[in-house]
CHARMM internal coordinates of N, CA and C (Angstrom, degrees):
IC EDIT
DIST 1 N 1 CA 1.4486
DIST 1 CA 1 C 1.5280
ANGL 1 N 1 CA 1 C 108.11
DIST 1 C 2 N 1.2851
ANGL 1 CA 1 C 2 N 114.45
DIHE 1 N 1 CA 1 C 2 N 136.10
DIST 2 N 2 CA 1.4567
ANGL 1 C 2 N 2 CA 120.95
DIHE 1 CA 1 C 2 N 2 CA -175.55
DIST 2 CA 2 C 1.5276
ANGL 2 N 2 CA 2 C 111.50
DIHE 1 C 2 N 2 CA 2 C -83.32
DIST 2 C 3 N 1.3292
ANGL 2 CA 2 C 3 N 117.35
DIHE 2 N 2 CA 2 C 3 N 138.61
DIST 3 N 3 CA 1.4666
ANGL 2 C 3 N 3 CA 119.50
DIHE 2 CA 2 C 3 N 3 CA 174.54
DIST 3 CA 3 C 1.5169
ANGL 3 N 3 CA 3 C 112.23
DIHE 2 C 3 N 3 CA 3 C -61.66
DIST 3 C 4 N 1.3341
ANGL 3 CA 3 C 4 N 116.61
DIHE 3 N 3 CA 3 C 4 N -24.60
DIST 4 N 4 CA 1.4653
ANGL 3 C 4 N 4 CA 119.59
DIHE 3 CA 3 C 4 N 4 CA 178.28
DIST 4 CA 4 C 1.5253
ANGL 4 N 4 CA 4 C 110.90
DIHE 3 C 4 N 4 CA 4 C -63.54
DIST 4 C 5 N 1.3331
ANGL 4 CA 4 C 5 N 117.26
DIHE 4 N 4 CA 4 C 5 N -33.89
DIST 5 N 5 CA 1.4684
ANGL 4 C 5 N 5 CA 120.01
DIHE 4 CA 4 C 5 N 5 CA 178.26
DIST 5 CA 5 C 1.5227
ANGL 5 N 5 CA 5 C 111.06
DIHE 4 C 5 N 5 CA 5 C -62.24
DIST 5 C 6 N 1.3333
ANGL 5 CA 5 C 6 N 116.34
DIHE 5 N 5 CA 5 C 6 N -42.35
DIST 6 N 6 CA 1.4618
ANGL 5 C 6 N 6 CA 119.18
DIHE 5 CA 5 C 6 N 6 CA 178.42
DIST 6 CA 6 C 1.5208
ANGL 6 N 6 CA 6 C 111.35
DIHE 5 C 6 N 6 CA 6 C -65.05
DIST 6 C 7 N 1.3161
ANGL 6 CA 6 C 7 N 116.41
DIHE 6 N 6 CA 6 C 7 N -38.78
DIST 7 N 7 CA 1.4648
ANGL 6 C 7 N 7 CA 119.77
DIHE 6 CA 6 C 7 N 7 CA 177.80
DIST 7 CA 7 C 1.5186
ANGL 7 N 7 CA 7 C 111.22
DIHE 6 C 7 N 7 CA 7 C -63.74
DIST 7 C 8 N 1.3248
ANGL 7 CA 7 C 8 N 116.04
DIHE 7 N 7 CA 7 C 8 N -43.96
DIST 8 N 8 CA 1.4662
ANGL 7 C 8 N 8 CA 120.16
DIHE 7 CA 7 C 8 N 8 CA 177.35
DIST 8 CA 8 C 1.5213
ANGL 8 N 8 CA 8 C 110.12
DIHE 7 C 8 N 8 CA 8 C -62.41
DIST 8 C 9 N 1.3345
ANGL 8 CA 8 C 9 N 116.86
DIHE 8 N 8 CA 8 C 9 N -40.66
DIST 9 N 9 CA 1.4628
ANGL 8 C 9 N 9 CA 120.79
DIHE 8 CA 8 C 9 N 9 CA 178.39
DIST 9 CA 9 C 1.5152
ANGL 9 N 9 CA 9 C 112.64
DIHE 8 C 9 N 9 CA 9 C -62.18
DIST 9 C 10 N 1.3082
ANGL 9 CA 9 C 10 N 116.68
DIHE 9 N 9 CA 9 C 10 N -40.70
DIST 10 N 10 CA 1.4620
ANGL 9 C 10 N 10 CA 120.92
DIHE 9 CA 9 C 10 N 10 CA 178.48
DIST 10 CA 10 C 1.5194
ANGL 10 N 10 CA 10 C 110.28
DIHE 9 C 10 N 10 CA 10 C -64.87
DIST 10 C 11 N 1.3290
ANGL 10 CA 10 C 11 N 116.98
DIHE 10 N 10 CA 10 C 11 N -43.09
DIST 11 N 11 CA 1.4697
ANGL 10 C 11 N 11 CA 120.79
DIHE 10 CA 10 C 11 N 11 CA 179.45
DIST 11 CA 11 C 1.5243
ANGL 11 N 11 CA 11 C 110.28
DIHE 10 C 11 N 11 CA 11 C -64.10
DIST 11 C 12 N 1.3288
ANGL 11 CA 11 C 12 N 117.53
DIHE 11 N 11 CA 11 C 12 N -46.75
DIST 12 N 12 CA 1.4669
ANGL 11 C 12 N 12 CA 120.90
DIHE 11 CA 11 C 12 N 12 CA -179.78
DIST 12 CA 12 C 1.5242
ANGL 12 N 12 CA 12 C 110.85
DIHE 11 C 12 N 12 CA 12 C -61.73
DIST 12 C 13 N 1.3253
ANGL 12 CA 12 C 13 N 116.77
DIHE 12 N 12 CA 12 C 13 N -44.28
DIST 13 N 13 CA 1.4625
ANGL 12 C 13 N 13 CA 120.86
DIHE 12 CA 12 C 13 N 13 CA 179.87
DIST 13 CA 13 C 1.5235
ANGL 13 N 13 CA 13 C 111.45
DIHE 12 C 13 N 13 CA 13 C -62.26
DIST 13 C 14 N 1.3340
ANGL 13 CA 13 C 14 N 116.73
DIHE 13 N 13 CA 13 C 14 N -42.47
DIST 14 N 14 CA 1.4575
ANGL 13 C 14 N 14 CA 120.59
DIHE 13 CA 13 C 14 N 14 CA -179.99
DIST 14 CA 14 C 1.5182
ANGL 14 N 14 CA 14 C 111.74
DIHE 13 C 14 N 14 CA 14 C -66.12
DIST 14 C 15 N 1.3267
ANGL 14 CA 14 C 15 N 117.35
DIHE 14 N 14 CA 14 C 15 N -43.48
DIST 15 N 15 CA 1.4664
ANGL 14 C 15 N 15 CA 120.87
DIHE 14 CA 14 C 15 N 15 CA 178.25
DIST 15 CA 15 C 1.5220
ANGL 15 N 15 CA 15 C 110.24
DIHE 14 C 15 N 15 CA 15 C -63.62
DIST 15 C 16 N 1.3343
ANGL 15 CA 15 C 16 N 117.31
DIHE 15 N 15 CA 15 C 16 N -41.95
DIST 16 N 16 CA 1.4639
ANGL 15 C 16 N 16 CA 120.84
DIHE 15 CA 15 C 16 N 16 CA 177.77
DIST 16 CA 16 C 1.5226
ANGL 16 N 16 CA 16 C 110.68
DIHE 15 C 16 N 16 CA 16 C -60.33
DIST 16 C 17 N 1.3297
ANGL 16 CA 16 C 17 N 116.52
DIHE 16 N 16 CA 16 C 17 N -40.81
DIST 17 N 17 CA 1.4645
ANGL 16 C 17 N 17 CA 120.12
DIHE 16 CA 16 C 17 N 17 CA 179.36
DIST 17 CA 17 C 1.5240
ANGL 17 N 17 CA 17 C 111.09
DIHE 16 C 17 N 17 CA 17 C -66.82
DIST 17 C 18 N 1.3390
ANGL 17 CA 17 C 18 N 116.94
DIHE 17 N 17 CA 17 C 18 N -41.29
DIST 18 N 18 CA 1.4658
ANGL 17 C 18 N 18 CA 120.11
DIHE 17 CA 17 C 18 N 18 CA 178.57
DIST 18 CA 18 C 1.5174
ANGL 18 N 18 CA 18 C 111.27
DIHE 17 C 18 N 18 CA 18 C -63.49
DIST 18 C 19 N 1.3188
ANGL 18 CA 18 C 19 N 117.92
DIHE 18 N 18 CA 18 C 19 N -40.95
DIST 19 N 19 CA 1.4695
ANGL 18 C 19 N 19 CA 122.12
DIHE 18 CA 18 C 19 N 19 CA -175.36
DIST 19 CA 19 C 1.5234
ANGL 19 N 19 CA 19 C 111.77
DIHE 18 C 19 N 19 CA 19 C -75.16
DIST 19 C 20 N 1.3316
ANGL 19 CA 19 C 20 N 117.24
DIHE 19 N 19 CA 19 C 20 N -44.61
DIST 20 N 20 CA 1.4683
ANGL 19 C 20 N 20 CA 120.07
DIHE 19 CA 19 C 20 N 20 CA -172.98
DIST 20 CA 20 C 1.5210
ANGL 20 N 20 CA 20 C 113.91
DIHE 19 C 20 N 20 CA 20 C -103.46
DIST 20 C 21 N 1.3253
ANGL 20 CA 20 C 21 N 117.76
DIHE 20 N 20 CA 20 C 21 N -22.21
DIST 21 N 21 CA 1.4618
ANGL 20 C 21 N 21 CA 120.11
DIHE 20 CA 20 C 21 N 21 CA -174.94
DIST 21 CA 21 C 1.5179
ANGL 21 N 21 CA 21 C 112.12
DIHE 20 C 21 N 21 CA 21 C 81.21
DIST 21 C 22 N 1.3448
ANGL 21 CA 21 C 22 N 117.19
DIHE 21 N 21 CA 21 C 22 N 4.71
DIST 22 N 22 CA 1.4566
ANGL 21 C 22 N 22 CA 122.21
DIHE 21 CA 21 C 22 N 22 CA 179.69
DIST 22 CA 22 C 1.5137
ANGL 22 N 22 CA 22 C 110.03
DIHE 21 C 22 N 22 CA 22 C -107.47
DIST 22 C 23 N 1.3158
ANGL 22 CA 22 C 23 N 116.14
DIHE 22 N 22 CA 22 C 23 N 138.42
DIST 23 N 23 CA 1.4543
ANGL 22 C 23 N 23 CA 119.85
DIHE 22 CA 22 C 23 N 23 CA 177.14
DIST 23 CA 23 C 1.5214
ANGL 23 N 23 CA 23 C 109.28
DIHE 22 C 23 N 23 CA 23 C -82.35
DIST 23 C 24 N 1.3064
ANGL 23 CA 23 C 24 N 116.24
DIHE 23 N 23 CA 23 C 24 N 144.40
DIST 24 N 24 CA 1.4628
ANGL 23 C 24 N 24 CA 120.85
DIHE 23 CA 23 C 24 N 24 CA -179.62
DIST 24 CA 24 C 1.5215
ANGL 24 N 24 CA 24 C 112.09
DIHE 23 C 24 N 24 CA 24 C -79.77
DIST 24 C 25 N 1.3056
ANGL 24 CA 24 C 25 N 118.45
DIHE 24 N 24 CA 24 C 25 N 7.83
DIST 25 N 25 CA 1.4530
ANGL 24 C 25 N 25 CA 121.70
DIHE 24 CA 24 C 25 N 25 CA 179.10
DIST 25 CA 25 C 1.5294
ANGL 25 N 25 CA 25 C 112.31
DIHE 24 C 25 N 25 CA 25 C 90.29
DIST 25 C 26 N 1.2681
ANGL 25 CA 25 C 26 N 117.33
DIHE 25 N 25 CA 25 C 26 N 4.72
DIST 26 N 26 CA 1.4490
ANGL 25 C 26 N 26 CA 122.02
DIHE 25 CA 25 C 26 N 26 CA 179.61
DIST 26 CA 26 C 1.5100
ANGL 26 N 26 CA 26 C 109.58
DIHE 25 C 26 N 26 CA 26 C 147.34
DIST 26 C 27 N 1.2960
ANGL 26 CA 26 C 27 N 115.39
DIHE 26 N 26 CA 26 C 27 N 165.93
DIST 27 N 27 CA 1.4568
ANGL 26 C 27 N 27 CA 119.05
DIHE 26 CA 26 C 27 N 27 CA -177.88
DIST 27 CA 27 C 1.5148
ANGL 27 N 27 CA 27 C 112.78
DIHE 26 C 27 N 27 CA 27 C -78.63
DIST 27 C 28 N 1.3119
ANGL 27 CA 27 C 28 N 118.38
DIHE 27 N 27 CA 27 C 28 N -22.93
DIST 28 N 28 CA 1.4598
ANGL 27 C 28 N 28 CA 119.74
DIHE 27 CA 27 C 28 N 28 CA -177.58
DIST 28 CA 28 C 1.5194
ANGL 28 N 28 CA 28 C 113.19
DIHE 27 C 28 N 28 CA 28 C -97.83
DIST 28 C 29 N 1.3207
ANGL 28 CA 28 C 29 N 118.25
DIHE 28 N 28 CA 28 C 29 N 1.02
DIST 29 N 29 CA 1.4586
ANGL 28 C 29 N 29 CA 120.73
DIHE 28 CA 28 C 29 N 29 CA 179.46
DIST 29 CA 29 C 1.5239
ANGL 29 N 29 CA 29 C 112.42
DIHE 28 C 29 N 29 CA 29 C -59.42
DIST 29 C 30 N 1.3278
ANGL 29 CA 29 C 30 N 120.20
DIHE 29 N 29 CA 29 C 30 N -45.17
DIST 30 N 30 CA 1.4666
ANGL 29 C 30 N 30 CA 118.42
DIHE 29 CA 29 C 30 N 30 CA 177.07
DIST 30 CA 30 C 1.5256
ANGL 30 N 30 CA 30 C 112.73
DIHE 29 C 30 N 30 CA 30 C -61.22
DIST 30 C 31 N 1.3283
ANGL 30 CA 30 C 31 N 117.34
DIHE 30 N 30 CA 30 C 31 N -33.79
DIST 31 N 31 CA 1.4645
ANGL 30 C 31 N 31 CA 120.17
DIHE 30 CA 30 C 31 N 31 CA 177.94
DIST 31 CA 31 C 1.5197
ANGL 31 N 31 CA 31 C 109.76
DIHE 30 C 31 N 31 CA 31 C -66.59
DIST 31 C 32 N 1.3217
ANGL 31 CA 31 C 32 N 117.06
DIHE 31 N 31 CA 31 C 32 N -42.93
DIST 32 N 32 CA 1.4620
ANGL 31 C 32 N 32 CA 121.62
DIHE 31 CA 31 C 32 N 32 CA 178.36
DIST 32 CA 32 C 1.5285
ANGL 32 N 32 CA 32 C 110.19
DIHE 31 C 32 N 32 CA 32 C -59.37
DIST 32 C 33 N 1.3153
ANGL 32 CA 32 C 33 N 116.99
DIHE 32 N 32 CA 32 C 33 N -44.77
DIST 33 N 33 CA 1.4625
ANGL 32 C 33 N 33 CA 119.97
DIHE 32 CA 32 C 33 N 33 CA 179.41
DIST 33 CA 33 C 1.5239
ANGL 33 N 33 CA 33 C 110.88
DIHE 32 C 33 N 33 CA 33 C -67.47
DIST 33 C 34 N 1.3187
ANGL 33 CA 33 C 34 N 117.58
DIHE 33 N 33 CA 33 C 34 N -36.45
DIST 34 N 34 CA 1.4570
ANGL 33 C 34 N 34 CA 121.03
DIHE 33 CA 33 C 34 N 34 CA 179.54
DIST 34 CA 34 C 1.5289
ANGL 34 N 34 CA 34 C 111.47
DIHE 33 C 34 N 34 CA 34 C -66.99
DIST 34 C 35 N 1.3232
ANGL 34 CA 34 C 35 N 117.47
DIHE 34 N 34 CA 34 C 35 N -36.98
DIST 35 N 35 CA 1.4589
ANGL 34 C 35 N 35 CA 120.87
DIHE 34 CA 34 C 35 N 35 CA -179.83
DIST 35 CA 35 C 1.5277
ANGL 35 N 35 CA 35 C 110.22
DIHE 34 C 35 N 35 CA 35 C -61.23
DIST 35 C 36 N 1.3079
ANGL 35 CA 35 C 36 N 117.29
DIHE 35 N 35 CA 35 C 36 N -37.11
DIST 36 N 36 CA 1.4537
ANGL 35 C 36 N 36 CA 121.65
DIHE 35 CA 35 C 36 N 36 CA -176.41
DIST 36 CA 36 C 1.5252
ANGL 36 N 36 CA 36 C 112.62
DIHE 35 C 36 N 36 CA 36 C -100.77
DIST 36 C 37 N 1.3276
ANGL 36 CA 36 C 37 N 117.21
DIHE 36 N 36 CA 36 C 37 N 24.35
DIST 37 N 37 CA 1.4602
ANGL 36 C 37 N 37 CA 121.18
DIHE 36 CA 36 C 37 N 37 CA -177.91
DIST 37 CA 37 C 1.5262
ANGL 37 N 37 CA 37 C 111.84
DIHE 36 C 37 N 37 CA 37 C -62.71
DIST 37 C 38 N 1.3223
ANGL 37 CA 37 C 38 N 117.52
DIHE 37 N 37 CA 37 C 38 N -26.69
DIST 38 N 38 CA 1.4559
ANGL 37 C 38 N 38 CA 120.90
DIHE 37 CA 37 C 38 N 38 CA -179.53
DIST 38 CA 38 C 1.5199
ANGL 38 N 38 CA 38 C 113.08
DIHE 37 C 38 N 38 CA 38 C -89.96
DIST 38 C 39 N 1.3252
ANGL 38 CA 38 C 39 N 117.13
DIHE 38 N 38 CA 38 C 39 N 4.67
DIST 39 N 39 CA 1.4634
ANGL 38 C 39 N 39 CA 122.40
DIHE 38 CA 38 C 39 N 39 CA 177.69
DIST 39 CA 39 C 1.5253
ANGL 39 N 39 CA 39 C 108.54
DIHE 38 C 39 N 39 CA 39 C -121.19
DIST 39 C 40 N 1.3436
ANGL 39 CA 39 C 40 N 116.75
DIHE 39 N 39 CA 39 C 40 N 81.48
DIST 40 N 40 CA 1.4687
ANGL 39 C 40 N 40 CA 119.67
DIHE 39 CA 39 C 40 N 40 CA -173.05
DIST 40 CA 40 C 1.5265
ANGL 40 N 40 CA 40 C 113.98
DIHE 39 C 40 N 40 CA 40 C -61.88
DIST 40 C 41 N 1.3225
ANGL 40 CA 40 C 41 N 118.86
DIHE 40 N 40 CA 40 C 41 N -30.75
DIST 41 N 41 CA 1.4648
ANGL 40 C 41 N 41 CA 119.61
DIHE 40 CA 40 C 41 N 41 CA 178.96
DIST 41 CA 41 C 1.5253
ANGL 41 N 41 CA 41 C 111.24
DIHE 40 C 41 N 41 CA 41 C -67.20
DIST 41 C 42 N 1.3249
ANGL 41 CA 41 C 42 N 116.35
DIHE 41 N 41 CA 41 C 42 N -38.39
DIST 42 N 42 CA 1.4600
ANGL 41 C 42 N 42 CA 119.55
DIHE 41 CA 41 C 42 N 42 CA 178.14
DIST 42 CA 42 C 1.5277
ANGL 42 N 42 CA 42 C 110.38
DIHE 41 C 42 N 42 CA 42 C -66.82
DIST 42 C 43 N 1.3364
ANGL 42 CA 42 C 43 N 117.01
DIHE 42 N 42 CA 42 C 43 N -40.44
DIST 43 N 43 CA 1.4662
ANGL 42 C 43 N 43 CA 120.42
DIHE 42 CA 42 C 43 N 43 CA 176.97
DIST 43 CA 43 C 1.5228
ANGL 43 N 43 CA 43 C 111.07
DIHE 42 C 43 N 43 CA 43 C -64.00
DIST 43 C 44 N 1.3255
ANGL 43 CA 43 C 44 N 116.30
DIHE 43 N 43 CA 43 C 44 N -42.56
DIST 44 N 44 CA 1.4672
ANGL 43 C 44 N 44 CA 120.41
DIHE 43 CA 43 C 44 N 44 CA 178.73
DIST 44 CA 44 C 1.5226
ANGL 44 N 44 CA 44 C 110.92
DIHE 43 C 44 N 44 CA 44 C -62.81
DIST 44 C 45 N 1.3194
ANGL 44 CA 44 C 45 N 116.25
DIHE 44 N 44 CA 44 C 45 N -42.12
DIST 45 N 45 CA 1.4575
ANGL 44 C 45 N 45 CA 120.65
DIHE 44 CA 44 C 45 N 45 CA 177.58
DIST 45 CA 45 C 1.5333
ANGL 45 N 45 CA 45 C 110.86
DIHE 44 C 45 N 45 CA 45 C -62.32
DIST 45 C 46 N 1.3294
ANGL 45 CA 45 C 46 N 116.94
DIHE 45 N 45 CA 45 C 46 N -43.46
DIST 46 N 46 CA 1.4640
ANGL 45 C 46 N 46 CA 121.33
DIHE 45 CA 45 C 46 N 46 CA 179.43
DIST 46 CA 46 C 1.5236
ANGL 46 N 46 CA 46 C 111.00
DIHE 45 C 46 N 46 CA 46 C -61.24
DIST 46 C 47 N 1.3380
ANGL 46 CA 46 C 47 N 116.93
DIHE 46 N 46 CA 46 C 47 N -47.25
DIST 47 N 47 CA 1.4730
ANGL 46 C 47 N 47 CA 120.87
DIHE 46 CA 46 C 47 N 47 CA 178.21
DIST 47 CA 47 C 1.5288
ANGL 47 N 47 CA 47 C 110.65
DIHE 46 C 47 N 47 CA 47 C -64.02
DIST 47 C 48 N 1.3400
ANGL 47 CA 47 C 48 N 117.09
DIHE 47 N 47 CA 47 C 48 N -38.27
DIST 48 N 48 CA 1.4675
ANGL 47 C 48 N 48 CA 120.49
DIHE 47 CA 47 C 48 N 48 CA 179.45
DIST 48 CA 48 C 1.5171
ANGL 48 N 48 CA 48 C 112.39
DIHE 47 C 48 N 48 CA 48 C -64.01
DIST 48 C 49 N 1.3292
ANGL 48 CA 48 C 49 N 116.34
DIHE 48 N 48 CA 48 C 49 N -44.66
DIST 49 N 49 CA 1.4653
ANGL 48 C 49 N 49 CA 120.09
DIHE 48 CA 48 C 49 N 49 CA 178.37
DIST 49 CA 49 C 1.5235
ANGL 49 N 49 CA 49 C 110.45
DIHE 48 C 49 N 49 CA 49 C -63.42
DIST 49 C 50 N 1.3344
ANGL 49 CA 49 C 50 N 116.36
DIHE 49 N 49 CA 49 C 50 N -39.59
DIST 50 N 50 CA 1.4625
ANGL 49 C 50 N 50 CA 120.19
DIHE 49 CA 49 C 50 N 50 CA 177.32
DIST 50 CA 50 C 1.5243
ANGL 50 N 50 CA 50 C 111.78
DIHE 49 C 50 N 50 CA 50 C -62.46
DIST 50 C 51 N 1.3260
ANGL 50 CA 50 C 51 N 116.43
DIHE 50 N 50 CA 50 C 51 N -41.97
DIST 51 N 51 CA 1.4662
ANGL 50 C 51 N 51 CA 120.79
DIHE 50 CA 50 C 51 N 51 CA 179.25
DIST 51 CA 51 C 1.5243
ANGL 51 N 51 CA 51 C 111.63
DIHE 50 C 51 N 51 CA 51 C -65.76
DIST 51 C 52 N 1.3259
ANGL 51 CA 51 C 52 N 116.92
DIHE 51 N 51 CA 51 C 52 N -44.07
DIST 52 N 52 CA 1.4721
ANGL 51 C 52 N 52 CA 120.31
DIHE 51 CA 51 C 52 N 52 CA 178.50
DIST 52 CA 52 C 1.5210
ANGL 52 N 52 CA 52 C 110.32
DIHE 51 C 52 N 52 CA 52 C -62.42
DIST 52 C 53 N 1.3262
ANGL 52 CA 52 C 53 N 117.45
DIHE 52 N 52 CA 52 C 53 N -42.38
DIST 53 N 53 CA 1.4622
ANGL 52 C 53 N 53 CA 121.10
DIHE 52 CA 52 C 53 N 53 CA 177.88
DIST 53 CA 53 C 1.5196
ANGL 53 N 53 CA 53 C 110.98
DIHE 52 C 53 N 53 CA 53 C -62.17
DIST 53 C 54 N 1.3379
ANGL 53 CA 53 C 54 N 116.95
DIHE 53 N 53 CA 53 C 54 N -42.53
DIST 54 N 54 CA 1.4556
ANGL 53 C 54 N 54 CA 121.42
DIHE 53 CA 53 C 54 N 54 CA 177.54
DIST 54 CA 54 C 1.5336
ANGL 54 N 54 CA 54 C 111.07
DIHE 53 C 54 N 54 CA 54 C -59.67
DIST 54 C 55 N 1.3185
ANGL 54 CA 54 C 55 N 116.78
DIHE 54 N 54 CA 54 C 55 N -45.19
DIST 55 N 55 CA 1.4694
ANGL 54 C 55 N 55 CA 120.65
DIHE 54 CA 54 C 55 N 55 CA -178.79
DIST 55 CA 55 C 1.5251
ANGL 55 N 55 CA 55 C 111.65
DIHE 54 C 55 N 55 CA 55 C -66.80
DIST 55 C 56 N 1.3165
ANGL 55 CA 55 C 56 N 117.27
DIHE 55 N 55 CA 55 C 56 N -40.50
DIST 56 N 56 CA 1.4699
ANGL 55 C 56 N 56 CA 120.28
DIHE 55 CA 55 C 56 N 56 CA 178.56
DIST 56 CA 56 C 1.5282
ANGL 56 N 56 CA 56 C 110.35
DIHE 55 C 56 N 56 CA 56 C -64.30
DIST 56 C 57 N 1.3345
ANGL 56 CA 56 C 57 N 117.61
DIHE 56 N 56 CA 56 C 57 N -42.76
DIST 57 N 57 CA 1.4645
ANGL 56 C 57 N 57 CA 119.98
DIHE 56 CA 56 C 57 N 57 CA 179.18
DIST 57 CA 57 C 1.5216
ANGL 57 N 57 CA 57 C 111.74
DIHE 56 C 57 N 57 CA 57 C -65.65
DIST 57 C 58 N 1.3332
ANGL 57 CA 57 C 58 N 117.51
DIHE 57 N 57 CA 57 C 58 N -37.31
DIST 58 N 58 CA 1.4632
ANGL 57 C 58 N 58 CA 119.55
DIHE 57 CA 57 C 58 N 58 CA 176.32
DIST 58 CA 58 C 1.5217
ANGL 58 N 58 CA 58 C 111.38
DIHE 57 C 58 N 58 CA 58 C -64.24
DIST 58 C 59 N 1.3118
ANGL 58 CA 58 C 59 N 117.26
DIHE 58 N 58 CA 58 C 59 N -36.46
DIST 59 N 59 CA 1.4621
ANGL 58 C 59 N 59 CA 120.49
DIHE 58 CA 58 C 59 N 59 CA 177.33
DIST 59 CA 59 C 1.5299
ANGL 59 N 59 CA 59 C 110.93
DIHE 58 C 59 N 59 CA 59 C -69.49
DIST 59 C 60 N 1.3272
ANGL 59 CA 59 C 60 N 116.41
DIHE 59 N 59 CA 59 C 60 N -44.21
DIST 60 N 60 CA 1.4648
ANGL 59 C 60 N 60 CA 119.99
DIHE 59 CA 59 C 60 N 60 CA -177.56
DIST 60 CA 60 C 1.5179
ANGL 60 N 60 CA 60 C 113.66
DIHE 59 C 60 N 60 CA 60 C -69.43
DIST 60 C 61 N 1.3332
ANGL 60 CA 60 C 61 N 117.77
DIHE 60 N 60 CA 60 C 61 N -29.24
DIST 61 N 61 CA 1.4601
ANGL 60 C 61 N 61 CA 118.64
DIHE 60 CA 60 C 61 N 61 CA -177.12
DIST 61 CA 61 C 1.5218
ANGL 61 N 61 CA 61 C 112.41
DIHE 60 C 61 N 61 CA 61 C -69.30
DIST 61 C 62 N 1.3011
ANGL 61 CA 61 C 62 N 117.62
DIHE 61 N 61 CA 61 C 62 N -13.86
DIST 62 N 62 CA 1.4774
ANGL 61 C 62 N 62 CA 120.30
DIHE 61 CA 61 C 62 N 62 CA 174.68
DIST 62 CA 62 C 1.5206
ANGL 62 N 62 CA 62 C 111.37
DIHE 61 C 62 N 62 CA 62 C -71.11
DIST 62 C 63 N 1.3399
ANGL 62 CA 62 C 63 N 115.99
DIHE 62 N 62 CA 62 C 63 N -27.11
DIST 63 N 63 CA 1.4601
ANGL 62 C 63 N 63 CA 120.67
DIHE 62 CA 62 C 63 N 63 CA -173.64
DIST 63 CA 63 C 1.5283
ANGL 63 N 63 CA 63 C 113.46
DIHE 62 C 63 N 63 CA 63 C -113.65
DIST 63 C 64 N 1.3339
ANGL 63 CA 63 C 64 N 117.21
DIHE 63 N 63 CA 63 C 64 N -20.19
DIST 64 N 64 CA 1.4637
ANGL 63 C 64 N 64 CA 121.45
DIHE 63 CA 63 C 64 N 64 CA -177.36
DIST 64 CA 64 C 1.5202
ANGL 64 N 64 CA 64 C 109.88
DIHE 63 C 64 N 64 CA 64 C -124.72
DIST 64 C 65 N 1.3216
ANGL 64 CA 64 C 65 N 115.95
DIHE 64 N 64 CA 64 C 65 N 156.33
DIST 65 N 65 CA 1.4560
ANGL 64 C 65 N 65 CA 120.42
DIHE 64 CA 64 C 65 N 65 CA 173.99
DIST 65 CA 65 C 1.5236
ANGL 65 N 65 CA 65 C 106.99
DIHE 64 C 65 N 65 CA 65 C -89.17
DIST 65 C 66 N 1.3218
ANGL 65 CA 65 C 66 N 116.33
DIHE 65 N 65 CA 65 C 66 N 102.10
DIST 66 N 66 CA 1.4522
ANGL 65 C 66 N 66 CA 120.42
DIHE 65 CA 65 C 66 N 66 CA -177.29
DIST 66 CA 66 C 1.5146
ANGL 66 N 66 CA 66 C 112.18
DIHE 65 C 66 N 66 CA 66 C -98.69
DIST 66 C 67 N 1.3208
ANGL 66 CA 66 C 67 N 117.15
DIHE 66 N 66 CA 66 C 67 N -42.81
DIST 67 N 67 CA 1.4557
ANGL 66 C 67 N 67 CA 121.75
DIHE 66 CA 66 C 67 N 67 CA -175.80
DIST 67 CA 67 C 1.5175
ANGL 67 N 67 CA 67 C 109.67
DIHE 66 C 67 N 67 CA 67 C -128.66
DIST 67 C 68 N 1.3147
ANGL 67 CA 67 C 68 N 116.92
DIHE 67 N 67 CA 67 C 68 N 110.88
DIST 68 N 68 CA 1.4513
ANGL 67 C 68 N 68 CA 119.92
DIHE 67 CA 67 C 68 N 68 CA 175.26
DIST 68 CA 68 C 1.5156
ANGL 68 N 68 CA 68 C 114.36
DIHE 67 C 68 N 68 CA 68 C 68.93
DIST 68 C 69 N 1.3290
ANGL 68 CA 68 C 69 N 115.91
DIHE 68 N 68 CA 68 C 69 N -153.51
DIST 69 N 69 CA 1.4676
ANGL 68 C 69 N 69 CA 122.05
DIHE 68 CA 68 C 69 N 69 CA -178.19
DIST 69 CA 69 C 1.5132
ANGL 69 N 69 CA 69 C 111.18
DIHE 68 C 69 N 69 CA 69 C -85.42
DIST 69 C 70 N 1.3091
ANGL 69 CA 69 C 70 N 114.99
DIHE 69 N 69 CA 69 C 70 N 155.69
DIST 70 N 70 CA 1.4611
ANGL 69 C 70 N 70 CA 120.37
DIHE 69 CA 69 C 70 N 70 CA 176.55
DIST 70 CA 70 C 1.5074
ANGL 70 N 70 CA 70 C 109.47
DIHE 69 C 70 N 70 CA 70 C -116.06
END
COOR INIT
IC SEED 1 N 1 CA 1 C
IC BUILD
């Protein structure tokens, strides 16, 4: 794996954070997605798991203190 990929991933993640205010889940997440760009089922599965996790956390935060004060 090329160090340039990690650098590109860091830049993409930082720009995404500046534009949307949302973290990409880590600095190497864009690199991970880029590595599997030719495997659309794996990318779809990754996005699906992320979406399910997001929905579960949104449901749980109504009843539990997950992030900061309530």
